[in-house]
C-alpha positions in Angstrom: 38.2 4.8 29.9 41.8 5.5 29.0 43.8 2.5 27.8 46.2 2.6 30.8 43.2 2.4 33.2 41.6 -0.6 31.4 40.8 -3.7 33.5 41.7 -5.9 30.5 45.0 -7.7 30.1 47.8 -6.2 28.0 48.9 -9.5 26.5 46.7 -11.9 24.6 47.0 -15.2 22.7 44.7 -15.6 19.7 44.1 -19.3 19.2 43.2 -21.0 15.9 43.6 -24.3 14.2 47.0 -23.4 12.7 48.6 -23.6 16.1 47.9 -27.3 16.4 49.3 -29.1 19.4 51.5 -26.1 20.2 48.4 -24.4 21.7 49.4 -25.7 25.1 53.0 -24.4 24.7 51.6 -21.0 23.9 49.2 -21.0 26.9 52.1 -22.0 29.1 54.1 -19.1 27.8 51.5 -16.5 28.8 52.2 -14.5 31.9 49.7 -14.7 34.8 46.8 -12.3 34.1 47.2 -12.4 30.3 44.2 -13.2 28.1 43.3 -15.9 25.6 40.8 -15.4 22.7 39.6 -18.9 21.9 38.7 -19.0 18.2 39.1 -22.4 16.5 36.2 -21.5 14.1 36.5 -24.4 11.7 36.0 -27.1 14.3 32.6 -28.8 14.5 30.4 -27.6 17.4 31.1 -30.6 19.7 34.9 -30.7 18.9 35.1 -26.9 19.5 33.2 -27.2 22.8 35.5 -30.1 24.0 38.7 -28.1 23.2 37.1 -25.0 24.7 36.5 -26.8 28.0 40.2 -27.8 28.1 41.3 -24.2 27.2 39.0 -22.8 29.9 40.4 -25.2 32.5 44.0 -24.2 31.5 43.0 -20.5 31.8 41.6 -20.9 35.2 44.5 -23.0 36.4 47.0 -20.4 35.2 45.1 -17.2 36.2 44.3 -16.1 32.7 41.3 -14.2 31.3 39.3 -16.2 28.7 37.5 -14.7 25.7 35.5 -16.8 23.3 35.0 -15.8 19.7 31.9 -16.0 17.7 29.5 -17.8 20.1 27.9 -16.0 23.1 26.5 -19.4 24.2 29.8 -21.1 24.2 31.4 -18.1 26.0 28.8 -18.4 28.8 29.2 -22.2 29.0 33.0 -21.9 29.3 32.8 -19.2 32.0 34.5 -16.6 29.7 35.0 -13.0 30.8 34.6 -11.7 27.3 32.8 -12.6 24.1 34.8 -11.7 20.9 32.8 -10.8 17.8 29.7 -12.4 19.5 26.9 -13.9 17.4 24.3 -12.4 19.7 24.1 -10.1 22.7 24.8 -11.6 26.1 25.5 -10.3 29.6 29.2 -10.5 28.9 31.4 -7.5 27.9 32.5 -7.9 24.3 35.4 -7.2 22.0 35.4 -6.7 18.3 37.9 -7.1 15.5 38.8 -3.9 13.8 40.5 -3.8 10.4 39.1 -0.6 8.9 37.4 2.7 9.8 33.9 1.2 9.3 34.6 -1.5 11.9 36.2 0.9 14.3 33.1 3.1 14.2 30.9 0.1 14.6 32.8 -1.0 17.6 32.5 2.5 19.2 28.7 2.7 18.4 28.1 -0.9 19.8 29.9 -0.1 23.0 32.7 -2.6 22.7 34.8 -3.0 25.8 37.9 -3.8 23.8 39.0 -3.9 20.2 41.6 -6.0 18.5 43.2 -3.8 15.7 45.2 -5.3 12.9 47.0 -6.5 11.2 49.4 -3.8 12.2 52.4 -5.5 10.6 52.9 -8.4 8.2 52.2 -11.7 9.9 53.2 -15.3 9.2 49.6 -16.5 9.9 48.3 -14.4 7.0 51.1 -14.4 4.4 50.8 -11.7 1.8 47.8 -10.0 3.5 47.8 -6.2 3.5 48.7 -4.7 6.8 47.8 -1.3 8.3 51.1 0.1 9.6 51.5 1.9 12.9 49.8 5.2 12.1 46.7 3.7 10.4 46.3 1.2 13.2 46.6 3.9 15.8 43.9 6.0 14.0 41.5 3.0 14.1 42.2 2.6 17.8 41.4 6.3 18.4 38.1 6.0 16.4 37.0 3.0 18.5 37.4 5.0 21.7 38.0 2.0 23.9 41.2 0.0 24.9 42.8 -1.3 21.8 44.9 -4.4 21.4 47.4 -4.4 18.5 47.7 -7.6 16.5 49.6 -8.8 13.5 53.3 -9.4 13.6 53.5 -8.4 17.3 55.8 -9.3 20.1 57.0 -7.3 23.1 59.7 -5.4 21.3 57.5 -4.5 18.4 54.7 -3.4 20.8 57.1 -1.1 22.7 58.2 0.5 19.4 54.6 0.8 18.3 53.7 2.5 21.6 56.6 5.0 21.2 55.6 5.7 17.6 51.9 6.2 18.3 51.9 8.1 21.6 50.5 5.1 23.5 47.5 4.5 21.3 47.3 0.8 22.3 46.6 -0.9 25.6 48.4 -4.1 24.7 49.1 -6.7 22.0 48.0 -10.1 20.8 49.5 -12.8 18.7 50.2 -16.4 18.1 53.9 -16.7 17.2 55.1 -14.4 19.9 54.0 -17.0 22.5 55.9 -19.8 20.6 59.4 -18.4 20.5 
């Protein structure tokens, strides 16, 4: 399926512990129909479940798509539409993180419905980490052969420039800080 024909949102919030109480501000900034990937990996199981229930409720109330990272069971319990990097197969469509060619090929072979490619640019959430740049990120998106979401230093303006530079290789973009400005 071509990226422009994808049923998946074009804009995503990636949650994690670093966002703290600003999580709700970021969710409120998302346009209707956008997506949330609920991560918060470092929380204990019960604490993560409790926060996940609140995020799922906010997503439903605001007309947002919910993805849950790392736990197919929690994704099912929260009524998610997508499992991100699932720990086991489930009936849900799944997405995968793609940081290199090996992961892009693995996503293609596994039948991922969506990939999150990054980091495209330097990002505040991972200071000093290497980033792919536009051309390398676009190549990974092409290898995966499914709708690709660019992440890492993204916002609407950077995404528009990335699309122009890569002949529309990406379906959309994800971030944290872009929803807190």
